[in-house]
PDB file of N, CA, C and O in Angstrom:
ATOM      1  N   UNK A   1      11.648  20.615   5.241  1.00  0.00           N
ATOM      2  CA  UNK A   1      10.814  19.739   6.037  1.00  0.00           C
ATOM      3  C   UNK A   1      11.237  19.857   7.498  1.00  0.00           C
ATOM      4  O   UNK A   1      12.412  19.714   7.836  1.00  0.00           O
ATOM      5  N   UNK A   2      10.267  20.117   8.340  1.00  0.00           N
ATOM      6  CA  UNK A   2      10.534  20.181   9.765  1.00  0.00           C
ATOM      7  C   UNK A   2      10.428  18.766  10.324  1.00  0.00           C
ATOM      8  O   UNK A   2       9.438  18.073  10.095  1.00  0.00           O
ATOM      9  N   UNK A   3      11.438  18.351  11.046  1.00  0.00           N
ATOM     10  CA  UNK A   3      11.460  16.986  11.576  1.00  0.00           C
ATOM     11  C   UNK A   3      11.488  17.017  13.093  1.00  0.00           C
ATOM     12  O   UNK A   3      12.034  17.936  13.705  1.00  0.00           O
ATOM     13  N   UNK A   4      10.889  15.996  13.684  1.00  0.00           N
ATOM     14  CA  UNK A   4      10.893  15.846  15.130  1.00  0.00           C
ATOM     15  C   UNK A   4      11.427  14.453  15.443  1.00  0.00           C
ATOM     16  O   UNK A   4      11.007  13.463  14.844  1.00  0.00           O
ATOM     17  N   UNK A   5      12.337  14.393  16.370  1.00  0.00           N
ATOM     18  CA  UNK A   5      12.910  13.109  16.760  1.00  0.00           C
ATOM     19  C   UNK A   5      11.900  12.339  17.604  1.00  0.00           C
ATOM     20  O   UNK A   5      11.310  12.881  18.539  1.00  0.00           O
ATOM     21  N   UNK A   6      11.712  11.080  17.262  1.00  0.00           N
ATOM     22  CA  UNK A   6      10.865  10.179  18.043  1.00  0.00           C
ATOM     23  C   UNK A   6      11.700   8.957  18.389  1.00  0.00           C
ATOM     24  O   UNK A   6      12.609   8.587  17.646  1.00  0.00           O
ATOM     25  N   UNK A   7      11.397   8.347  19.489  1.00  0.00           N
ATOM     26  CA  UNK A   7      12.166   7.176  19.902  1.00  0.00           C
ATOM     27  C   UNK A   7      11.313   5.924  19.878  1.00  0.00           C
ATOM     28  O   UNK A   7      10.105   5.976  20.105  1.00  0.00           O
ATOM     29  N   UNK A   8      11.941   4.821  19.607  1.00  0.00           N
ATOM     30  CA  UNK A   8      11.268   3.537  19.710  1.00  0.00           C
ATOM     31  C   UNK A   8      12.315   2.489  20.034  1.00  0.00           C
ATOM     32  O   UNK A   8      13.506   2.674  19.786  1.00  0.00           O
ATOM     33  N   UNK A   9      11.848   1.393  20.590  1.00  0.00           N
ATOM     34  CA  UNK A   9      12.766   0.340  21.032  1.00  0.00           C
ATOM     35  C   UNK A   9      12.618  -0.887  20.146  1.00  0.00           C
ATOM     36  O   UNK A   9      11.530  -1.189  19.654  1.00  0.00           O
ATOM     37  N   UNK A  10      13.721  -1.585  19.951  1.00  0.00           N
ATOM     38  CA  UNK A  10      13.691  -2.861  19.239  1.00  0.00           C
ATOM     39  C   UNK A  10      14.440  -3.887  20.083  1.00  0.00           C
ATOM     40  O   UNK A  10      15.296  -3.540  20.897  1.00  0.00           O
ATOM     41  N   UNK A  11      14.109  -5.126  19.876  1.00  0.00           N
ATOM     42  CA  UNK A  11      14.771  -6.202  20.610  1.00  0.00           C
ATOM     43  C   UNK A  11      16.211  -6.346  20.122  1.00  0.00           C
ATOM     44  O   UNK A  11      16.517  -6.056  18.965  1.00  0.00           O
ATOM     45  N   UNK A  12      17.074  -6.790  21.003  1.00  0.00           N
ATOM     46  CA  UNK A  12      18.485  -6.969  20.645  1.00  0.00           C
ATOM     47  C   UNK A  12      18.657  -7.864  19.417  1.00  0.00           C
ATOM     48  O   UNK A  12      19.514  -7.612  18.570  1.00  0.00           O
ATOM     49  N   UNK A  13      17.839  -8.904  19.332  1.00  0.00           N
ATOM     50  CA  UNK A  13      17.988  -9.836  18.211  1.00  0.00           C
ATOM     51  C   UNK A  13      17.533  -9.225  16.876  1.00  0.00           C
ATOM     52  O   UNK A  13      17.834  -9.777  15.818  1.00  0.00           O
ATOM     53  N   UNK A  14      16.819  -8.107  16.910  1.00  0.00           N
ATOM     54  CA  UNK A  14      16.387  -7.438  15.680  1.00  0.00           C
ATOM     55  C   UNK A  14      17.367  -6.365  15.208  1.00  0.00           C
ATOM     56  O   UNK A  14      17.221  -5.834  14.107  1.00  0.00           O
ATOM     57  N   UNK A  15      18.338  -6.052  16.016  1.00  0.00           N
ATOM     58  CA  UNK A  15      19.262  -4.950  15.716  1.00  0.00           C
ATOM     59  C   UNK A  15      20.054  -5.186  14.422  1.00  0.00           C
ATOM     60  O   UNK A  15      20.195  -4.275  13.605  1.00  0.00           O
ATOM     61  N   UNK A  16      20.562  -6.394  14.241  1.00  0.00           N
ATOM     62  CA  UNK A  16      21.353  -6.688  13.039  1.00  0.00           C
ATOM     63  C   UNK A  16      20.505  -6.525  11.775  1.00  0.00           C
ATOM     64  O   UNK A  16      20.967  -5.966  10.780  1.00  0.00           O
ATOM     65  N   UNK A  17      19.268  -7.013  11.821  1.00  0.00           N
ATOM     66  CA  UNK A  17      18.378  -6.875  10.672  1.00  0.00           C
ATOM     67  C   UNK A  17      18.079  -5.402  10.406  1.00  0.00           C
ATOM     68  O   UNK A  17      18.071  -4.967   9.255  1.00  0.00           O
ATOM     69  N   UNK A  18      17.835  -4.645  11.454  1.00  0.00           N
ATOM     70  CA  UNK A  18      17.591  -3.213  11.285  1.00  0.00           C
ATOM     71  C   UNK A  18      18.773  -2.546  10.597  1.00  0.00           C
ATOM     72  O   UNK A  18      18.592  -1.795   9.639  1.00  0.00           O
ATOM     73  N   UNK A  19      19.961  -2.811  11.073  1.00  0.00           N
ATOM     74  CA  UNK A  19      21.150  -2.182  10.488  1.00  0.00           C
ATOM     75  C   UNK A  19      21.325  -2.572   9.020  1.00  0.00           C
ATOM     76  O   UNK A  19      21.716  -1.750   8.191  1.00  0.00           O
ATOM     77  N   UNK A  20      21.031  -3.831   8.710  1.00  0.00           N
ATOM     78  CA  UNK A  20      21.130  -4.304   7.325  1.00  0.00           C
ATOM     79  C   UNK A  20      20.128  -3.570   6.429  1.00  0.00           C
ATOM     80  O   UNK A  20      20.472  -3.123   5.335  1.00  0.00           O
ATOM     81  N   UNK A  21      18.891  -3.454   6.904  1.00  0.00           N
ATOM     82  CA  UNK A  21      17.859  -2.773   6.127  1.00  0.00           C
ATOM     83  C   UNK A  21      18.138  -1.281   5.992  1.00  0.00           C
ATOM     84  O   UNK A  21      17.912  -0.692   4.935  1.00  0.00           O
ATOM     85  N   UNK A  22      18.628  -0.678   7.064  1.00  0.00           N
ATOM     86  CA  UNK A  22      18.982   0.747   7.030  1.00  0.00           C
ATOM     87  C   UNK A  22      20.075   0.987   5.998  1.00  0.00           C
ATOM     88  O   UNK A  22      20.022   1.959   5.245  1.00  0.00           O
ATOM     89  N   UNK A  23      21.059   0.106   5.964  1.00  0.00           N
ATOM     90  CA  UNK A  23      22.151   0.252   4.998  1.00  0.00           C
ATOM     91  C   UNK A  23      21.634   0.132   3.565  1.00  0.00           C
ATOM     92  O   UNK A  23      22.028   0.899   2.687  1.00  0.00           O
ATOM     93  N   UNK A  24      20.750  -0.837   3.340  1.00  0.00           N
ATOM     94  CA  UNK A  24      20.275  -1.084   1.981  1.00  0.00           C
ATOM     95  C   UNK A  24      19.246  -0.063   1.506  1.00  0.00           C
ATOM     96  O   UNK A  24      19.331   0.422   0.378  1.00  0.00           O
ATOM     97  N   UNK A  25      18.280   0.264   2.353  1.00  0.00           N
ATOM     98  CA  UNK A  25      17.169   1.109   1.915  1.00  0.00           C
ATOM     99  C   UNK A  25      17.253   2.556   2.393  1.00  0.00           C
ATOM    100  O   UNK A  25      16.546   3.421   1.874  1.00  0.00           O
ATOM    101  N   UNK A  26      18.095   2.821   3.359  1.00  0.00           N
ATOM    102  CA  UNK A  26      18.204   4.179   3.867  1.00  0.00           C
ATOM    103  C   UNK A  26      19.567   4.786   3.681  1.00  0.00           C
ATOM    104  O   UNK A  26      19.833   5.882   4.174  1.00  0.00           O
ATOM    105  N   UNK A  27      20.441   4.089   2.973  1.00  0.00           N
ATOM    106  CA  UNK A  27      21.787   4.606   2.763  1.00  0.00           C
ATOM    107  C   UNK A  27      22.534   4.825   4.064  1.00  0.00           C
ATOM    108  O   UNK A  27      23.384   5.710   4.155  1.00  0.00           O
ATOM    109  N   UNK A  28      22.219   4.017   5.076  1.00  0.00           N
ATOM    110  CA  UNK A  28      22.867   4.148   6.380  1.00  0.00           C
ATOM    111  C   UNK A  28      22.172   5.130   7.309  1.00  0.00           C
ATOM    112  O   UNK A  28      22.593   5.304   8.453  1.00  0.00           O
ATOM    113  N   UNK A  29      21.119   5.771   6.834  1.00  0.00           N
ATOM    114  CA  UNK A  29      20.403   6.777   7.614  1.00  0.00           C
ATOM    115  C   UNK A  29      19.080   6.181   8.100  1.00  0.00           C
ATOM    116  O   UNK A  29      18.202   5.875   7.293  1.00  0.00           O
ATOM    117  N   UNK A  30      18.940   6.018   9.411  1.00  0.00           N
ATOM    118  CA  UNK A  30      17.731   5.399   9.962  1.00  0.00           C
ATOM    119  C   UNK A  30      16.479   6.206   9.658  1.00  0.00           C
ATOM    120  O   UNK A  30      15.423   5.640   9.376  1.00  0.00           O
ATOM    121  N   UNK A  31      16.593   7.513   9.713  1.00  0.00           N
ATOM    122  CA  UNK A  31      15.423   8.352   9.418  1.00  0.00           C
ATOM    123  C   UNK A  31      14.970   8.156   7.978  1.00  0.00           C
ATOM    124  O   UNK A  31      13.776   8.045   7.701  1.00  0.00           O
ATOM    125  N   UNK A  32      15.923   8.115   7.078  1.00  0.00           N
ATOM    126  CA  UNK A  32      15.589   7.906   5.666  1.00  0.00           C
ATOM    127  C   UNK A  32      14.973   6.527   5.469  1.00  0.00           C
ATOM    128  O   UNK A  32      14.013   6.377   4.713  1.00  0.00           O
ATOM    129  N   UNK A  33      15.520   5.522   6.142  1.00  0.00           N
ATOM    130  CA  UNK A  33      14.957   4.177   6.054  1.00  0.00           C
ATOM    131  C   UNK A  33      13.517   4.162   6.549  1.00  0.00           C
ATOM    132  O   UNK A  33      12.652   3.551   5.921  1.00  0.00           O
ATOM    133  N   UNK A  34      13.254   4.826   7.666  1.00  0.00           N
ATOM    134  CA  UNK A  34      11.903   4.842   8.219  1.00  0.00           C
ATOM    135  C   UNK A  34      10.936   5.536   7.259  1.00  0.00           C
ATOM    136  O   UNK A  34       9.810   5.072   7.079  1.00  0.00           O
ATOM    137  N   UNK A  35      11.355   6.626   6.651  1.00  0.00           N
ATOM    138  CA  UNK A  35      10.499   7.301   5.667  1.00  0.00           C
ATOM    139  C   UNK A  35      10.200   6.361   4.494  1.00  0.00           C
ATOM    140  O   UNK A  35       9.060   6.263   4.041  1.00  0.00           O
ATOM    141  N   UNK A  36      11.236   5.676   4.012  1.00  0.00           N
ATOM    142  CA  UNK A  36      11.063   4.723   2.916  1.00  0.00           C
ATOM    143  C   UNK A  36      10.094   3.611   3.325  1.00  0.00           C
ATOM    144  O   UNK A  36       9.176   3.271   2.578  1.00  0.00           O
ATOM    145  N   UNK A  37      10.306   3.054   4.509  1.00  0.00           N
ATOM    146  CA  UNK A  37       9.472   1.945   4.978  1.00  0.00           C
ATOM    147  C   UNK A  37       8.016   2.380   5.130  1.00  0.00           C
ATOM    148  O   UNK A  37       7.107   1.632   4.768  1.00  0.00           O
ATOM    149  N   UNK A  38       7.787   3.574   5.660  1.00  0.00           N
ATOM    150  CA  UNK A  38       6.417   4.058   5.833  1.00  0.00           C
ATOM    151  C   UNK A  38       5.721   4.221   4.483  1.00  0.00           C
ATOM    152  O   UNK A  38       4.560   3.839   4.336  1.00  0.00           O
ATOM    153  N   UNK A  39       6.419   4.783   3.502  1.00  0.00           N
ATOM    154  CA  UNK A  39       5.825   4.950   2.172  1.00  0.00           C
ATOM    155  C   UNK A  39       5.532   3.599   1.534  1.00  0.00           C
ATOM    156  O   UNK A  39       4.479   3.406   0.925  1.00  0.00           O
ATOM    157  N   UNK A  40       6.471   2.663   1.677  1.00  0.00           N
ATOM    158  CA  UNK A  40       6.293   1.328   1.092  1.00  0.00           C
ATOM    159  C   UNK A  40       5.109   0.609   1.728  1.00  0.00           C
ATOM    160  O   UNK A  40       4.300  -0.002   1.029  1.00  0.00           O
ATOM    161  N   UNK A  41       5.010   0.681   3.042  1.00  0.00           N
ATOM    162  CA  UNK A  41       3.903   0.024   3.740  1.00  0.00           C
ATOM    163  C   UNK A  41       2.575   0.668   3.354  1.00  0.00           C
ATOM    164  O   UNK A  41       1.579  -0.032   3.173  1.00  0.00           O
ATOM    165  N   UNK A  42       2.551   1.989   3.227  1.00  0.00           N
ATOM    166  CA  UNK A  42       1.323   2.677   2.816  1.00  0.00           C
ATOM    167  C   UNK A  42       0.906   2.239   1.413  1.00  0.00           C
ATOM    168  O   UNK A  42      -0.278   2.010   1.168  1.00  0.00           O
ATOM    169  N   UNK A  43       1.870   2.120   0.482  1.00  0.00           N
ATOM    170  CA  UNK A  43       1.564   1.642  -0.874  1.00  0.00           C
ATOM    171  C   UNK A  43       1.050   0.205  -0.839  1.00  0.00           C
ATOM    172  O   UNK A  43       0.080  -0.132  -1.519  1.00  0.00           O
ATOM    173  N   UNK A  44       1.705  -0.633  -0.046  1.00  0.00           N
ATOM    174  CA  UNK A  44       1.282  -2.031   0.056  1.00  0.00           C
ATOM    175  C   UNK A  44      -0.131  -2.132   0.621  1.00  0.00           C
ATOM    176  O   UNK A  44      -0.930  -2.952   0.170  1.00  0.00           O
ATOM    177  N   UNK A  45      -0.433  -1.290   1.613  1.00  0.00           N
ATOM    178  CA  UNK A  45      -1.764  -1.291   2.225  1.00  0.00           C
ATOM    179  C   UNK A  45      -2.808  -0.879   1.185  1.00  0.00           C
ATOM    180  O   UNK A  45      -3.877  -1.485   1.104  1.00  0.00           O
ATOM    181  N   UNK A  46      -2.502   0.141   0.397  1.00  0.00           N
ATOM    182  CA  UNK A  46      -3.426   0.589  -0.645  1.00  0.00           C
ATOM    183  C   UNK A  46      -3.624  -0.501  -1.700  1.00  0.00           C
ATOM    184  O   UNK A  46      -4.750  -0.747  -2.131  1.00  0.00           O
ATOM    185  N   UNK A  47      -2.551  -1.144  -2.110  1.00  0.00           N
ATOM    186  CA  UNK A  47      -2.643  -2.220  -3.106  1.00  0.00           C
ATOM    187  C   UNK A  47      -3.489  -3.375  -2.576  1.00  0.00           C
ATOM    188  O   UNK A  47      -4.283  -3.957  -3.316  1.00  0.00           O
ATOM    189  N   UNK A  48      -3.321  -3.702  -1.309  1.00  0.00           N
ATOM    190  CA  UNK A  48      -4.109  -4.779  -0.704  1.00  0.00           C
ATOM    191  C   UNK A  48      -5.586  -4.401  -0.676  1.00  0.00           C
ATOM    192  O   UNK A  48      -6.448  -5.228  -0.973  1.00  0.00           O
ATOM    193  N   UNK A  49      -5.875  -3.155  -0.320  1.00  0.00           N
ATOM    194  CA  UNK A  49      -7.265  -2.691  -0.280  1.00  0.00           C
ATOM    195  C   UNK A  49      -7.882  -2.733  -1.681  1.00  0.00           C
ATOM    196  O   UNK A  49      -9.024  -3.159  -1.849  1.00  0.00           O
ATOM    197  N   UNK A  50      -7.123  -2.292  -2.677  1.00  0.00           N
ATOM    198  CA  UNK A  50      -7.627  -2.314  -4.049  1.00  0.00           C
ATOM    199  C   UNK A  50      -7.887  -3.750  -4.511  1.00  0.00           C
ATOM    200  O   UNK A  50      -8.877  -4.016  -5.193  1.00  0.00           O
ATOM    201  N   UNK A  51      -7.009  -4.659  -4.145  1.00  0.00           N
ATOM    202  CA  UNK A  51      -7.181  -6.063  -4.502  1.00  0.00           C
ATOM    203  C   UNK A  51      -8.444  -6.634  -3.850  1.00  0.00           C
ATOM    204  O   UNK A  51      -9.191  -7.386  -4.475  1.00  0.00           O
ATOM    205  N   UNK A  52      -8.667  -6.269  -2.596  1.00  0.00           N
ATOM    206  CA  UNK A  52      -9.862  -6.719  -1.884  1.00  0.00           C
ATOM    207  C   UNK A  52     -11.121  -6.177  -2.555  1.00  0.00           C
ATOM    208  O   UNK A  52     -12.091  -6.910  -2.747  1.00  0.00           O
ATOM    209  N   UNK A  53     -11.104  -4.892  -2.913  1.00  0.00           N
ATOM    210  CA  UNK A  53     -12.256  -4.298  -3.594  1.00  0.00           C
ATOM    211  C   UNK A  53     -12.510  -4.966  -4.942  1.00  0.00           C
ATOM    212  O   UNK A  53     -13.658  -5.187  -5.328  1.00  0.00           O
ATOM    213  N   UNK A  54     -11.433  -5.283  -5.653  1.00  0.00           N
ATOM    214  CA  UNK A  54     -11.553  -5.963  -6.941  1.00  0.00           C
ATOM    215  C   UNK A  54     -12.199  -7.335  -6.762  1.00  0.00           C
ATOM    216  O   UNK A  54     -13.088  -7.718  -7.523  1.00  0.00           O
ATOM    217  N   UNK A  55     -11.746  -8.064  -5.755  1.00  0.00           N
ATOM    218  CA  UNK A  55     -12.300  -9.388  -5.491  1.00  0.00           C
ATOM    219  C   UNK A  55     -13.774  -9.294  -5.099  1.00  0.00           C
ATOM    220  O   UNK A  55     -14.590 -10.098  -5.549  1.00  0.00           O
ATOM    221  N   UNK A  56     -14.114  -8.315  -4.261  1.00  0.00           N
ATOM    222  CA  UNK A  56     -15.510  -8.128  -3.866  1.00  0.00           C
ATOM    223  C   UNK A  56     -16.372  -7.794  -5.077  1.00  0.00           C
ATOM    224  O   UNK A  56     -17.494  -8.286  -5.199  1.00  0.00           O
ATOM    225  N   UNK A  57     -15.850  -6.959  -5.972  1.00  0.00           N
ATOM    226  CA  UNK A  57     -16.594  -6.599  -7.181  1.00  0.00           C
ATOM    227  C   UNK A  57     -16.807  -7.823  -8.064  1.00  0.00           C
ATOM    228  O   UNK A  57     -17.893  -8.007  -8.614  1.00  0.00           O
ATOM    229  N   UNK A  58     -15.782  -8.660  -8.205  1.00  0.00           N
ATOM    230  CA  UNK A  58     -15.920  -9.884  -9.012  1.00  0.00           C
ATOM    231  C   UNK A  58     -17.001 -10.791  -8.430  1.00  0.00           C
ATOM    232  O   UNK A  58     -17.808 -11.366  -9.160  1.00  0.00           O
ATOM    233  N   UNK A  59     -17.003 -10.909  -7.097  1.00  0.00           N
ATOM    234  CA  UNK A  59     -18.015 -11.739  -6.445  1.00  0.00           C
ATOM    235  C   UNK A  59     -19.403 -11.151  -6.656  1.00  0.00           C
ATOM    236  O   UNK A  59     -20.358 -11.884  -6.913  1.00  0.00           O
ATOM    237  N   UNK A  60     -19.520  -9.821  -6.549  1.00  0.00           N
ATOM    238  CA  UNK A  60     -20.807  -9.156  -6.768  1.00  0.00           C
ATOM    239  C   UNK A  60     -21.301  -9.350  -8.197  1.00  0.00           C
ATOM    240  O   UNK A  60     -22.509  -9.403  -8.426  1.00  0.00           O
ATOM    241  N   UNK A  61     -20.397  -9.455  -9.152  1.00  0.00           N
ATOM    242  CA  UNK A  61     -20.747  -9.622 -10.567  1.00  0.00           C
ATOM    243  C   UNK A  61     -20.873 -11.096 -10.940  1.00  0.00           C
ATOM    244  O   UNK A  61     -21.062 -11.428 -12.111  1.00  0.00           O
ATOM    245  N   UNK A  62     -20.771 -11.964  -9.967  1.00  0.00           N
ATOM    246  CA  UNK A  62     -20.890 -13.385 -10.247  1.00  0.00           C
ATOM    247  C   UNK A  62     -19.745 -13.931 -11.073  1.00  0.00           C
ATOM    248  O   UNK A  62     -19.900 -14.935 -11.767  1.00  0.00           O
ATOM    249  N   UNK A  63     -18.597 -13.277 -11.003  1.00  0.00           N
ATOM    250  CA  UNK A  63     -17.426 -13.736 -11.729  1.00  0.00           C
ATOM    251  C   UNK A  63     -17.324 -13.206 -13.152  1.00  0.00           C
ATOM    252  O   UNK A  63     -16.328 -13.441 -13.836  1.00  0.00           O
ATOM    253  N   UNK A  64     -18.367 -12.483 -13.604  1.00  0.00           N
ATOM    254  CA  UNK A  64     -18.345 -11.945 -14.974  1.00  0.00           C
ATOM    255  C   UNK A  64     -17.309 -10.833 -15.076  1.00  0.00           C
ATOM    256  O   UNK A  64     -17.184  -9.996 -14.182  1.00  0.00           O
ATOM    257  N   UNK A  65     -16.580 -10.840 -16.167  1.00  0.00           N
ATOM    258  CA  UNK A  65     -15.625  -9.771 -16.467  1.00  0.00           C
ATOM    259  C   UNK A  65     -16.277  -8.883 -17.528  1.00  0.00           C
ATOM    260  O   UNK A  65     -16.607  -9.349 -18.618  1.00  0.00           O
ATOM    261  N   UNK A  66     -16.458  -7.619 -17.206  1.00  0.00           N
ATOM    262  CA  UNK A  66     -17.090  -6.681 -18.128  1.00  0.00           C
ATOM    263  C   UNK A  66     -16.054  -6.015 -19.023  1.00  0.00           C
ATOM    264  O   UNK A  66     -14.940  -5.718 -18.594  1.00  0.00           O
ATOM    265  N   UNK A  67     -16.439  -5.786 -20.268  1.00  0.00           N
ATOM    266  CA  UNK A  67     -15.578  -5.051 -21.193  1.00  0.00           C
ATOM    267  C   UNK A  67     -15.644  -3.573 -20.816  1.00  0.00           C
ATOM    268  O   UNK A  67     -16.558  -3.158 -20.103  1.00  0.00           O
ATOM    269  N   UNK A  68     -14.690  -2.780 -21.285  1.00  0.00           N
ATOM    270  CA  UNK A  68     -14.766  -1.332 -21.016  1.00  0.00           C
ATOM    271  C   UNK A  68     -16.077  -0.720 -21.527  1.00  0.00           C
ATOM    272  O   UNK A  68     -16.631   0.176 -20.890  1.00  0.00           O
ATOM    273  N   UNK A  69     -16.566  -1.197 -22.663  1.00  0.00           N
ATOM    274  CA  UNK A  69     -17.814  -0.681 -23.217  1.00  0.00           C
ATOM    275  C   UNK A  69     -18.996  -1.024 -22.313  1.00  0.00           C
ATOM    276  O   UNK A  69     -19.857  -0.181 -22.064  1.00  0.00           O
ATOM    277  N   UNK A  70     -19.035  -2.255 -21.825  1.00  0.00           N
ATOM    278  CA  UNK A  70     -20.109  -2.654 -20.909  1.00  0.00           C
ATOM    279  C   UNK A  70     -20.048  -1.836 -19.620  1.00  0.00           C
ATOM    280  O   UNK A  70     -21.079  -1.441 -19.076  1.00  0.00           O
ATOM    281  N   UNK A  71     -18.846  -1.591 -19.146  1.00  0.00           N
ATOM    282  CA  UNK A  71     -18.669  -0.799 -17.929  1.00  0.00           C
ATOM    283  C   UNK A  71     -19.189   0.616 -18.135  1.00  0.00           C
ATOM    284  O   UNK A  71     -19.907   1.143 -17.285  1.00  0.00           O
ATOM    285  N   UNK A  72     -18.831   1.237 -19.260  1.00  0.00           N
ATOM    286  CA  UNK A  72     -19.313   2.593 -19.558  1.00  0.00           C
ATOM    287  C   UNK A  72     -20.837   2.620 -19.664  1.00  0.00           C
ATOM    288  O   UNK A  72     -21.479   3.549 -19.173  1.00  0.00           O
ATOM    289  N   UNK A  73     -21.412   1.610 -20.298  1.00  0.00           N
ATOM    290  CA  UNK A  73     -22.865   1.528 -20.418  1.00  0.00           C
ATOM    291  C   UNK A  73     -23.516   1.460 -19.041  1.00  0.00           C
ATOM    292  O   UNK A  73     -24.490   2.165 -18.778  1.00  0.00           O
ATOM    293  N   UNK A  74     -22.985   0.617 -18.165  1.00  0.00           N
ATOM    294  CA  UNK A  74     -23.548   0.490 -16.822  1.00  0.00           C
ATOM    295  C   UNK A  74     -23.425   1.792 -16.037  1.00  0.00           C
ATOM    296  O   UNK A  74     -24.347   2.174 -15.316  1.00  0.00           O
ATOM    297  N   UNK A  75     -22.301   2.467 -16.172  1.00  0.00           N
ATOM    298  CA  UNK A  75     -22.105   3.743 -15.472  1.00  0.00           C
ATOM    299  C   UNK A  75     -23.125   4.768 -15.960  1.00  0.00           C
ATOM    300  O   UNK A  75     -23.752   5.455 -15.154  1.00  0.00           O
ATOM    301  N   UNK A  76     -23.292   4.871 -17.287  1.00  0.00           N
ATOM    302  CA  UNK A  76     -24.256   5.825 -17.843  1.00  0.00           C
ATOM    303  C   UNK A  76     -25.675   5.488 -17.396  1.00  0.00           C
ATOM    304  O   UNK A  76     -26.469   6.380 -17.099  1.00  0.00           O
ATOM    305  N   UNK A  77     -25.985   4.203 -17.350  1.00  0.00           N
ATOM    306  CA  UNK A  77     -27.314   3.756 -16.929  1.00  0.00           C
ATOM    307  C   UNK A  77     -27.578   4.146 -15.474  1.00  0.00           C
ATOM    308  O   UNK A  77     -28.662   4.623 -15.138  1.00  0.00           O
ATOM    309  N   UNK A  78     -26.592   3.943 -14.626  1.00  0.00           N
ATOM    310  CA  UNK A  78     -26.746   4.286 -13.205  1.00  0.00           C
ATOM    311  C   UNK A  78     -26.865   5.795 -13.024  1.00  0.00           C
ATOM    312  O   UNK A  78     -27.697   6.266 -12.250  1.00  0.00           O
ATOM    313  N   UNK A  79     -26.035   6.551 -13.737  1.00  0.00           N
ATOM    314  CA  UNK A  79     -26.072   8.010 -13.616  1.00  0.00           C
ATOM    315  C   UNK A  79     -27.382   8.593 -14.141  1.00  0.00           C
ATOM    316  O   UNK A  79     -27.838   9.630 -13.659  1.00  0.00           O
ATOM    317  N   UNK A  80     -27.982   7.933 -15.123  1.00  0.00           N
ATOM    318  CA  UNK A  80     -29.235   8.424 -15.698  1.00  0.00           C
ATOM    319  C   UNK A  80     -30.436   8.139 -14.802  1.00  0.00           C
ATOM    320  O   UNK A  80     -31.475   8.788 -14.932  1.00  0.00           O
ATOM    321  N   UNK A  81     -30.305   7.193 -13.911  1.00  0.00           N
ATOM    322  CA  UNK A  81     -31.458   6.819 -13.071  1.00  0.00           C
ATOM    323  C   UNK A  81     -31.582   7.663 -11.835  1.00  0.00           C
ATOM    324  O   UNK A  81     -32.501   7.463 -11.041  1.00  0.00           O
TER     325      UNK A  81
END
């Protein structure tokens, strides 16, 4: 993996928390911690989006929960039209 150094600033009062998190999640390596944090945030963002889509779908269905069989039937019906 080719890496490029990037710089960013943090407030003095955040330094202790950064060091604590780096030790726990990055094994003392800030770069490793940042990679971990980016992946975690990306997963959290995806999970939030999926939850939002699920909620929107429930609202669109009027709160009805469809069985897998009903879902397959609806998919086939839509694809056939």
